[in-house]
N, C-alpha and C positions, 0 to 999 in steps of 0.2 A: 305168934314168937316166929322167928325165923329160923329157915332149917336152911342145909347145903348137902345137894349129894349127886352123887354120881351117876349119869344116865348115856345110855348107848341105845338108839333105836333102827332098827331095821330099814327104815328107808331112807337114813342119812346114809347106806351104803354107796362110796362112791367106785368110781366104773374101775378102777384097780382093785378093790374087794376089801378096801379097809374101812373102818370106822372111826371116827372122830367121840372121841372120851369128849360131854360134854357136862358142866355144871349147873346142877339142876337150881338156882335159886327162889326159898319158898316163901312169901310173905305177903301175908292181909290176903289171903285167900287167891292170890295170883301166884302164878311160874314163870321166868324169866332164865333166859339161859344162854351160860356165857361158854365160849371154844376152849381147850385146852389143846396144849400143843403133842396130846400124846394121841397116837391110831394104834389102833390094832386089831390083827385078823379075828376070823372066825373062828380060830383052831384055838384063840385065845382067850374064847370065850363059853361060858355055860349055853344050855339050851335056851334058858330065858336071858339071855343078854348080861349076865352079869361079868365080871375080869375076869378070868381064872388065873390069869401071868401073874406071879408073886410079885416080880418085879416093880409091875406098872403098875399092881393095886399098890404098890405102898409107896410108892411114889405119889398118887393120886389122892391116897388116905392121907399119907403129909399134908397136902394141898390142901383139901377141907378142913384138916385139925387148922392151919394156915387162917380160914377165912371162920371158922368157926371162932376163933379168940377174938381176930377182928369183931364179928357182930357181939361177943359178948362186951367186948370194953367197951364200944356201944352204949354201954347201959340203958336209963331212960330215951334217950335220942334217936334210938331204932320207932321210938312209934313216931316219928316226923319222915322216917322215910319209906318208899312206896319199896314195890319188888323189884322195879328198872332202879330207881337210885342208887338202892340198894348193890344193886350186880354192878352198875356205873363206881361204886364208890371203891368196890370189893378189886375191878378190873384196874383203877387209876391207884391204887394205894401201893400197891407194889412197883409201880414204875417214878422213877425220875420223870422231871419236865422236862421236854425236849423244848427249849425254849427257841431257837430257829423255826420250828414247825410253829408252834405257836403263834410268832412274829407272822408267820407266812398267811394263818388260818384269819388270826385278826386283822391282817389287812385286805382279803379278802372282804370278810364281812366289814368292813366300815366303807371299804368302794361299795358293796351292794347298797349300801345305805346313799349314797351320794356324796360321802367326805372323801373328796379323788384329793384334795390338794394334803389332805390329813395322811393317805396312803400311799402318796407318793415320798412325803417327807419320812415316812418308818419303813419305806422301802430302803431307800438311799440310808437307811444306820442297819438295816437289817443285814445288805447287800456289805456294808462296813464290814460288822460284827462275824461275818462268813471270813471277810480276808484277815483279819487280824486273829481267828483261832484257825485255821487255814482248811476250815472243814465246813462241810455240808450240814452240819448236825452238832450239836452242845447242848450241854443242862445249863438250866438256870439256875445249877449250885456252882457254876463257874464263873458268875455275874458277883463276885466282890469285889469288899474295898481297895484292897489290892490291886485287882484284875483292870477296876475303874481306873485308877490311877496312872496303869499302863496302856489304858486306852486310851486317857488323853496324850499318854505320851507319842504314841503312835501315830493319832491323827495329827499333832504338831509338826510332824517330822515327813519326809518323803516317805510315801507308802507307794508299793506295787498292787495294781489293781484289773481283775482280770471278768471281765464281760462279753457275754452273748452280744453280735452282734446281728443287724438284719441277716443275714444269710446264716446264721447259726451257729456260725463260728467264735471260738473264744478269741480275744483278744485283751492283751496284756499290755496295762501303760502303767510310766512311772508319774503320781500324780504328787503336784508339792503341797508343803504344810497347809493346812485351811487355817484358817483366820479365828484371833478368840471368840469372836462375836459368832463363827461356825461352829464350835468346838461347844460353847455353850448349847448351842440349839441341838447338836447331837447327844449330847450329855440329859437334856427337857427330855427330846422324844425318849431317848433308852428309858428313862424313870419312868418315864408315861407307859410304855410299853410291860413296864415291871410290875406297874401296880398292877394291869390289864390282868396280867397273867394271876397275882393276887386274887383279884375278883371274882377271875374263871372258877380258880385250884382250890382256893382256901373256903372256906364257910365256918368263920369262928361261932354261929349261933349253933353247929351243928358239932363243933371241937376238932374239923376236919382242916387238916393243917401240914399240907405240903409244898408248901416251901414259907419253910419256916423262918429264913435269915430276911433281911431286909441291908443292904448295903447303902443305901441313901437316906441311911440317919446316922450314918459318920463322916461321906462324901453329900458335900453341898453343893447343889448344882448354882443356887445363889441367883443373882439378879442379872440379867444379859448387859454384855461390856456396853458402853457409849460407844455407839461408832464413829468410827476416822475419820470420815468424811459424811456429806448430807446425800441425800436421794431425791434429791428434786431438782428441776432444769425453770432456769430464768423463762420468763417469756419471750424473752429473742430467742433462746438455743427455741422454743418450741416453736415460733416463727419458720425460725431454719430447716428445723425437722419435716414443718409442715410442704412449704417452699423447696424443697429436694427434690430434683429432678428424680424419678425412679421408671424403672421398666416397667410396662405391664403386666403383671401377672408374677411378679416376682414377691420374694421373700422381705424384699426392704419397701418394696410399696404398701405389703400387707401390714407389715412394724406400723409404717411411719398412719394410715390409714386407721388402724387399732391403737393407735397412742392416742392420738387425733380424736376418736370414738371415745376413748372413755375417759379423758382428759373435759371431755363436750359434757357428758353423762355421769358428775359428778365421782369420778373415779374406780368409773364401774369396772370387776376385776372380768379377765379374758373370758373364764367357768363361765362367769356370769353372761356375759354378752355369745361366746359358743351356746348356751343353752336358749338364747332370744329364739321365740318365733312368733306368729303373729296374733294368739293367745294372748302374749303379754301387755298386746298394745289395747288399752284403754284411752276410746276418743283421742285426745292429744299427749297421754302419760305411757308410760312406759309403766308395768309394774311385776315384778319380781322378788324370789325370795333367795336373798344371800346366800349362795352355798357354802360356802365357807362359816357361816353359823349358825345356819339354819336350824342345825340337830340341837343347838345348846343355849337357845333363848325362845323364852315362850311365847315373842309373837312371829318366833322363825324366823327372823331378820327380813320382816318383811316392809321394800322400801317401795315408793310411787316418783318419778321422776320426768319431769316435762322432758318431752321428745321436740327440741330446740330446733328452731329453720338450719341453724348451722352444721347438727348430725342429721338430717334426712338422707342427703345421699350417699351417705357412708352406712346408715341403716336399711338402705332401700340394695346397696351393695352385696350386704355381709350377713343380718337375718335371713337366718333355714340356709341359709349358701355355705355356711361353715364348716354343720355338718356333712353335708355332699364331700367340701372338699379335705376334710380330716374326720378321721376314724373317728379319734376320742379327743380328748380336751389334751393328754400328754402329748399329740403329733402336734395341734396346735400351738401349745408352747413350745415345742422344740422349735416349729419354725418363725415363730415369734423370737427366738433367741439369735435365733440364724440372723434373719433379717434386723434385728436391731443394731447388730453386729456390722453387718454390711451400711447400716444407717448411721453408724456412729465413724464410722470408715469416712462416708461421703458429706459428711456435715462439718468431719473435726472432734466430733464430740466424745468424750471418753467413760466408759461406763457406764453409758443409759441403760436402762433395761426398761423392757413395757409398765414394769410396778412403777418406775418413775411417772407415768401420770397421774396416779392416785395421789404419790406425796406430792408433787406439783401444782396439783388443784388445790390439795390442801392447804399447801404453802401463799398459792397465790389469795386464795380466799380470808386466810387470818393476814400474815401479816402486810400485800397489798390495799386488799380491799377491807382490810381490818374490820373484820365480823367477828363475834366472838365465839369462845372453840364450844361452847355447846353447841353455837349454830352450824358449826363446821361439820360438829361430831355429829349433829343429827342427818346433815349431807353423805355424809361418810358413810351410816348406816351402824355407827358405833352405840353400844351401850353406856349409857352414864353410869358407872357400879358408883357413884357416890349421890345422884338422888333416882338409885329405885325407887325408894317409898313415894314420893314425888311423884316418879313416874306413874304411880297407879291412879294416881287422881288427871292426870292430863294424857287430854285428845293429840294425835301428833298432828301435826298442822303441817302439808305438807308444800303449803305458802313458805314457810319460812327456808324449804330445801332450793325451792326456787329464785329465792331472793338472792340465796348462796349462788345459785347455778349462774344467773342473772348478772350478778355483778364479778364476776369471777371470769365470763366468756366478753361480758363489756371491756373487761380491764384489759384484754387480751386485745380484741380487735380493736383497742383503740391503739395499742401495741401497732400489731398490726397495719393499721391504717398510715403511721406514722413511719416503719421500716419498707411498706411499698414506693411510699413519696418518695422518700429517702432513695430507694432502687431506680426511681424513675429519671430523677432528678440524676444521678450519678450516670448512666445510660443515655439521657440526654447530653451533658456536658462532652462525656467523651465521643458522640459522633461530631460535635460541632469543634 
């Protein structure tokens, strides 16, 4: 049997002479306490520290009656509660979920789990919602079907954004409408955050449903729209980036080197290059767990890639030094973004980002080298959703990855040789 009662303790006396009235929750022979908003002084108490003031006594008694009613409604489910979880239930049951605060807590938790990319995506959505509501705090009950439609329209229009810069000062900018694909990604991530909140605050087994509505039952996120343009570079474009003259130590040089390093290493992501250390090298191979999906796969997204000679100089230049140069992967990503913008201007390419190196590797492997989709997927460290049962019986053969990697690099080197020869002949003719 669970009981609740008001308690005041002499040793809880504060410096100003007041005492906080606490609620004692007694269940399964254990006591836990929760604070109230009520404070009393000595003259409002009896000698044995009972509340003498009739007004405070009535208010506290009403709160106790509310708690006793909630406990009674639990009925047989009460057996599944501990004293601590019962206390938390009584506290939380009276409060609406602050969705902005939940998002912030959720972002911190998944960042601690190493899911940096997801944390950054969720942070963008959280900040966008703050801009939309024009408030740092809003209830999850405001995330309704009609709100989702309004939010979608908001994303598709020019919108004002205020952010804190590196000097701690607010900077307001006017942002253009986002693309259809970006709208889809925002709504997808918002749905993920909403589902995470339901998992956190609802417990169907115990009949605890703090979030009773689900707007995404009516609002359909759907599948992502088809991209309006490809996101890969041709081998000739990759050549132009590799041989673009950049200033030593510049962001453009960083972007060029990191792009080539990713291309040589089967499209390795920036965060995984950032995390590489000498411990990841085994003989002539690089072995690591892909950060983006390691928490979602039974094999922890492990991959073993050949440290090809073409990548050796870049590996020696950047492995271990990236963390000394950049305090976080976010700082590296910003530098890469700026560097790629500069590199695009210098080469005449448009809209190329660092992530295109991964797409370019896959495109060359499939369309130029005619490698099978399964082999390309293995090299990219993707899960084959259609053959999960078969995968249980098969050991991964990293020689397949080596074959894909080798053929892509051989194809690039062939183009590279042709381009260098053409450049040499052009220079020779100009001199003549």
